[in-house]
C-alpha positions as CSV (number, residue, x, y, z in Angstrom):
1,X,16.3,49.0,-0.5
2,X,15.9,52.7,-1.5
3,X,18.3,54.9,-3.4
4,X,18.5,58.9,-1.9
5,X,18.5,61.7,-4.3
6,X,18.6,65.5,-3.8
7,X,15.5,67.8,-4.2
8,X,16.0,71.7,-5.1
9,X,16.0,72.6,-1.2
10,X,19.3,70.5,-0.7
11,X,17.6,68.0,1.3
12,X,17.8,64.2,0.5
13,X,14.8,63.1,-1.0
14,X,14.3,58.8,-0.3
15,X,12.7,57.3,-3.8
16,X,11.5,53.5,-3.4
17,X,12.5,51.0,-5.8
18,X,10.5,49.3,-7.6
19,X,10.7,45.8,-5.4
20,X,9.6,48.2,-2.8
21,X,6.8,49.7,-4.9
22,X,4.7,46.8,-5.0
23,X,3.6,47.0,-1.2
24,X,3.8,44.6,1.4
25,X,4.2,40.8,0.6
26,X,0.6,39.2,0.9
27,X,0.9,36.4,3.9
28,X,-1.2,33.2,3.4
29,X,-4.0,33.2,6.3
30,X,-3.6,30.1,8.2
31,X,-7.8,29.7,8.8
32,X,-7.9,30.2,4.9
33,X,-9.2,26.5,3.7
34,X,-6.2,25.4,1.2
35,X,-7.0,25.0,-2.5
36,X,-8.2,21.8,-3.2
37,X,-5.8,19.1,-4.8
38,X,-5.7,18.0,-8.1
39,X,-6.8,14.3,-9.0
40,X,-3.3,13.8,-10.1
41,X,-2.1,15.0,-6.8
42,X,-4.5,12.5,-5.0
43,X,-3.9,9.9,-6.7
44,X,-0.1,10.7,-6.4
45,X,-0.4,10.5,-2.4
46,X,-2.7,7.8,-2.7
47,X,0.8,6.2,-4.4
48,X,2.9,6.6,-2.1
49,X,0.8,6.2,1.1
50,X,0.6,2.7,-0.4
51,X,4.3,2.2,-0.8
52,X,5.1,3.1,2.9
53,X,2.9,0.5,4.2
54,X,3.9,-1.5,2.2
55,X,7.5,-1.0,3.2
56,X,6.6,-1.0,6.5
57,X,4.8,-3.9,7.1
58,X,1.7,-1.8,7.9
59,X,-0.6,-3.7,6.4
60,X,-3.0,-6.8,7.8
61,X,-3.0,-10.4,6.0
62,X,-6.0,-12.7,7.6
63,X,-5.8,-16.4,8.4
64,X,-7.0,-16.9,4.8
65,X,-4.1,-14.9,2.4
66,X,-6.5,-12.0,1.9
67,X,-4.8,-8.4,1.7
68,X,-7.7,-5.9,2.0
69,X,-4.5,-3.1,1.2
70,X,-3.5,-5.0,-1.8
71,X,-6.5,-5.9,-2.9
72,X,-8.5,-2.1,-3.0
73,X,-5.2,-0.4,-4.2
74,X,-3.8,-2.5,-6.9
75,X,-6.2,-5.7,-7.7
76,X,-9.5,-4.2,-8.0
77,X,-8.7,-0.9,-9.5
78,X,-7.6,-2.4,-13.6
79,X,-11.4,-3.6,-13.1
80,X,-13.2,-0.8,-13.0
81,X,-12.5,0.1,-16.8
82,X,-14.4,-3.0,-17.6
83,X,-16.8,-2.5,-15.2
84,X,-17.5,0.8,-16.6
85,X,-17.3,1.0,-19.8
86,X,-16.6,-2.1,-21.5
87,X,-19.8,-4.4,-19.8
88,X,-21.6,-1.4,-18.3
89,X,-22.8,-3.3,-15.4
90,X,-25.9,-2.5,-13.8
91,X,-26.1,-3.2,-10.6
92,X,-29.8,-4.0,-8.8
93,X,-31.3,-5.3,-5.6
94,X,-27.8,-4.0,-3.2
95,X,-30.4,-3.1,-1.0
96,X,-30.6,-6.9,0.1
97,X,-27.7,-7.0,0.4
98,X,-26.6,-6.3,4.9
99,X,-24.7,-3.7,5.6
100,X,-22.8,-6.2,8.3
101,X,-23.3,-9.8,9.3
102,X,-23.0,-12.4,7.2
103,X,-24.7,-14.0,4.1
104,X,-24.4,-16.3,1.6
105,X,-24.5,-15.3,-2.0
106,X,-25.1,-17.5,-4.5
107,X,-25.6,-16.9,-8.8
108,X,-24.8,-18.7,-11.9
109,X,-22.1,-18.9,-13.6
110,X,-21.1,-17.9,-17.2
111,X,-18.6,-16.5,-19.5
112,X,-15.2,-19.3,-20.3
113,X,-13.3,-17.8,-17.8
114,X,-15.3,-16.4,-14.4
115,X,-14.8,-12.9,-14.8
116,X,-18.8,-12.7,-13.8
117,X,-17.0,-13.3,-9.9
118,X,-14.8,-10.6,-10.3
119,X,-17.1,-8.1,-11.7
120,X,-19.7,-9.4,-8.5
121,X,-17.2,-9.0,-6.4
122,X,-16.6,-5.2,-7.8
123,X,-20.2,-4.5,-7.8
124,X,-20.7,-5.4,-3.7
125,X,-17.2,-3.4,-3.2
126,X,-17.8,-0.4,-5.1
127,X,-21.9,0.1,-4.9
128,X,-22.9,-1.0,-1.9
129,X,-23.1,1.5,0.5
130,X,-21.1,-0.6,3.3
131,X,-18.8,-1.1,0.5
132,X,-18.2,-4.9,1.9
133,X,-15.6,-7.4,0.4
134,X,-17.1,-10.7,-1.4
135,X,-15.6,-13.7,0.1
136,X,-16.3,-16.2,-3.0
137,X,-15.4,-20.1,-2.8
138,X,-12.7,-21.3,-5.5
139,X,-12.6,-24.5,-7.0
140,X,-9.1,-26.7,-6.3
141,X,-8.0,-25.7,-10.2
142,X,-7.8,-22.4,-8.6
143,X,-5.8,-22.9,-6.4
144,X,-3.0,-25.2,-8.1
145,X,-2.1,-22.8,-10.2
146,X,1.3,-20.9,-10.0
147,X,0.0,-17.2,-10.7
148,X,-3.9,-17.3,-10.0
149,X,-3.4,-18.6,-7.0
150,X,-1.8,-16.3,-4.5
151,X,-4.0,-13.8,-6.0
152,X,-6.4,-15.7,-5.1
153,X,-6.0,-15.8,-2.0
154,X,-4.6,-12.0,-1.3
155,X,-8.0,-10.8,-3.2
156,X,-10.0,-12.3,-0.6
157,X,-11.2,-16.0,-2.2
158,X,-10.5,-19.1,0.0
159,X,-11.4,-23.2,-1.2
160,X,-14.9,-24.4,-1.9
161,X,-15.3,-26.5,1.2
162,X,-18.0,-26.2,4.0
163,X,-15.3,-26.1,6.7
164,X,-14.2,-22.3,5.0
165,X,-17.1,-21.2,4.2
166,X,-18.6,-21.5,7.8
167,X,-15.8,-20.4,9.5
168,X,-16.1,-17.2,7.3
169,X,-19.5,-17.3,7.8
170,X,-19.6,-17.5,11.4
171,X,-16.9,-14.2,11.2
172,X,-20.0,-12.4,9.4
173,X,-18.2,-12.1,6.4
174,X,-20.2,-11.4,2.9
175,X,-19.0,-15.3,1.1
176,X,-20.0,-16.2,-2.4
177,X,-20.4,-18.9,-4.4
178,X,-21.0,-20.3,-8.0
179,X,-22.6,-23.6,-7.3
180,X,-22.7,-24.8,-11.0
181,X,-18.6,-24.7,-10.8
182,X,-17.1,-25.1,-14.3
183,X,-19.8,-26.5,-15.6
184,X,-21.6,-23.6,-15.7
185,X,-18.3,-21.9,-17.2
186,X,-17.9,-24.3,-19.8
187,X,-20.9,-25.2,-21.3
188,X,-21.7,-24.2,-24.6
189,X,-23.1,-21.0,-25.8
190,X,-26.4,-23.0,-27.6
191,X,-27.2,-23.6,-23.5
192,X,-27.2,-20.3,-22.8
193,X,-28.9,-19.1,-19.3
194,X,-30.1,-22.3,-18.7
195,X,-28.5,-23.1,-15.6
196,X,-26.5,-26.8,-14.9
197,X,-26.9,-29.0,-12.1
198,X,-25.8,-27.3,-8.2
199,X,-24.2,-29.6,-6.4
200,X,-25.1,-31.8,-3.4
201,X,-26.4,-28.5,-2.0
202,X,-22.9,-27.8,-0.1
203,X,-23.8,-24.7,-0.3
204,X,-27.2,-24.7,1.7
205,X,-25.6,-26.8,4.0
206,X,-23.5,-23.9,5.7
207,X,-25.8,-21.4,5.6
208,X,-28.1,-23.8,8.0
209,X,-25.4,-24.5,10.3
210,X,-24.7,-21.1,10.5
211,X,-28.3,-19.6,10.4
212,X,-27.2,-16.5,7.5
213,X,-29.3,-15.8,4.9
214,X,-28.7,-17.0,1.0
215,X,-29.0,-14.4,-1.7
216,X,-29.8,-15.7,-5.1
217,X,-27.5,-13.8,-7.6
218,X,-28.8,-13.6,-11.4
219,X,-26.0,-12.4,-14.0
220,X,-27.1,-11.5,-17.0
221,X,-24.7,-10.8,-19.9
222,X,-21.4,-13.0,-19.2
223,X,-22.9,-15.7,-21.4
224,X,-21.6,-13.3,-24.5
225,X,-18.3,-12.7,-23.9
226,X,-16.5,-15.4,-24.9
227,X,-19.5,-17.9,-26.6
228,X,-18.1,-21.3,-26.6
229,X,-18.9,-23.0,-30.0
230,X,-16.5,-26.4,-29.2
231,X,-14.1,-28.6,-26.4
232,X,-10.4,-29.3,-27.7
233,X,-11.0,-32.6,-24.9
234,X,-7.5,-33.3,-26.0
235,X,-5.7,-30.3,-25.7
236,X,-8.0,-30.4,-22.1
237,X,-6.6,-34.0,-21.0
238,X,-3.0,-33.0,-22.0
239,X,-3.4,-30.2,-19.8
240,X,-5.4,-30.8,-17.1
241,X,-8.2,-28.4,-17.2
242,X,-11.7,-28.8,-17.5
243,X,-12.0,-27.6,-21.0
244,X,-10.4,-25.8,-23.8
245,X,-12.8,-23.3,-25.3
246,X,-12.8,-22.9,-29.0
247,X,-15.1,-19.3,-29.6
248,X,-15.5,-17.4,-32.6
249,X,-12.0,-15.2,-32.0
250,X,-10.1,-18.0,-29.6
251,X,-7.8,-20.0,-31.1
252,X,-8.5,-18.2,-34.3
253,X,-7.0,-14.9,-33.6
254,X,-4.6,-15.4,-30.7
255,X,-4.2,-13.2,-27.6
256,X,-6.6,-10.9,-29.6
257,X,-9.2,-13.8,-29.4
258,X,-8.6,-13.2,-25.7
259,X,-10.3,-9.3,-25.8
260,X,-14.3,-10.1,-24.5
261,X,-16.8,-8.8,-26.4
262,X,-18.5,-6.3,-25.1
263,X,-22.3,-7.3,-23.8
264,X,-24.0,-5.4,-21.5
265,X,-24.6,-6.7,-18.2
266,X,-27.0,-7.0,-14.9
267,X,-26.2,-8.0,-12.0
268,X,-29.4,-8.5,-9.9
269,X,-28.9,-9.3,-6.2
270,X,-32.6,-11.0,-4.6
271,X,-34.3,-10.8,-1.7
272,X,-32.7,-12.7,0.7
273,X,-33.5,-16.4,1.8
274,X,-33.8,-16.3,5.6
275,X,-32.0,-19.4,7.4
276,X,-32.4,-18.9,11.1
277,X,-35.3,-20.4,12.2
278,X,-34.9,-23.8,10.4
279,X,-33.0,-25.5,12.6
280,X,-29.4,-25.2,12.1
281,X,-26.7,-27.8,12.6
282,X,-29.7,-30.5,12.7
283,X,-31.4,-29.1,9.6
284,X,-28.2,-29.6,7.4
285,X,-28.7,-32.9,8.4
286,X,-31.8,-32.8,6.6
287,X,-31.2,-34.1,3.1
288,X,-34.9,-33.5,1.6
289,X,-34.7,-30.1,3.6
290,X,-31.3,-29.7,1.8
291,X,-32.3,-30.5,-1.6
292,X,-35.8,-28.6,-1.2
293,X,-34.1,-25.4,-0.3
294,X,-31.2,-26.0,-3.1
295,X,-33.9,-26.0,-5.5
296,X,-35.7,-23.3,-4.0
297,X,-32.6,-21.1,-4.9
298,X,-31.5,-22.5,-8.1
299,X,-35.3,-21.6,-9.4
300,X,-35.4,-18.5,-7.8
301,X,-31.8,-17.4,-10.7
302,X,-33.5,-18.6,-13.8
303,X,-36.4,-16.8,-13.5
304,X,-34.6,-13.5,-13.2
305,X,-32.6,-14.9,-15.8
306,X,-35.3,-15.0,-18.0
307,X,-36.6,-11.6,-16.5
308,X,-33.8,-9.8,-17.0
309,X,-33.3,-10.8,-20.0
310,X,-36.4,-10.0,-21.6
311,X,-35.5,-6.4,-19.9
312,X,-32.3,-6.4,-22.4
313,X,-33.0,-4.6,-25.0
314,X,-30.1,-5.9,-26.9
315,X,-26.9,-8.2,-26.2
316,X,-24.9,-5.2,-26.7
317,X,-27.3,-2.0,-25.5
């Protein structure tokens, strides 16, 4: 709009209003790139997209119950502060994990509760170039607990049995196993970094039958998060648990005692041990071959543990 005024000559003179004097309103160039979204905007968009998929059922669950969408967006994110800030995990040798194809990852086990398994999953998922999913083989107890069992299934774990292991390996999945089992995570602090018996070598049989490589993994740091000073065997029997640990902080400090100590972690993936040329299913039936290969994997992990302990400056740094 403009308002008319009369000049001395008697003719009307149009004077622009203030709004008109500002000039033309700029029109955005459609070819000009939009300003980058902030981190908060990205998180909100990701969260809304996740909710849409859950509400519409636009996500997949495999035959074992693995829900990749839920795992990537709900189950793994809370572990990252532990991995990056609390334990300050240093991962080595990820180039030994294949980008594609099946492989059996075999690691030492410790820490009172299986935090080492969670950190190993995250190391492969976040730091491997192919961002692979590590499908762990868990003990029967894991799948009998009310809350833990469904979470374990949805995060990609399954029973520690040869049938499931071979099925996953034949599907070219990356499979993880901790052969020490409860003997490893429940051992006293005085026996830290001393590997327990590796069972009967069932994991070796699965690798031999499928012809997949075995990747030994050594984990330093988990032994110190809950140092076990004793075991309440009576209470363990009453609860149906393999052990009830007594640590410097638990049960003395109650729930506060469940906070893990911030030890410095190193996870090293060793060179693969090939099994494809060893004879397949026939080799898996050879008890001496299975025993020797099991012992080779165990000794590789044990010697690497000693090397890593010498390289670590201290427990917490």
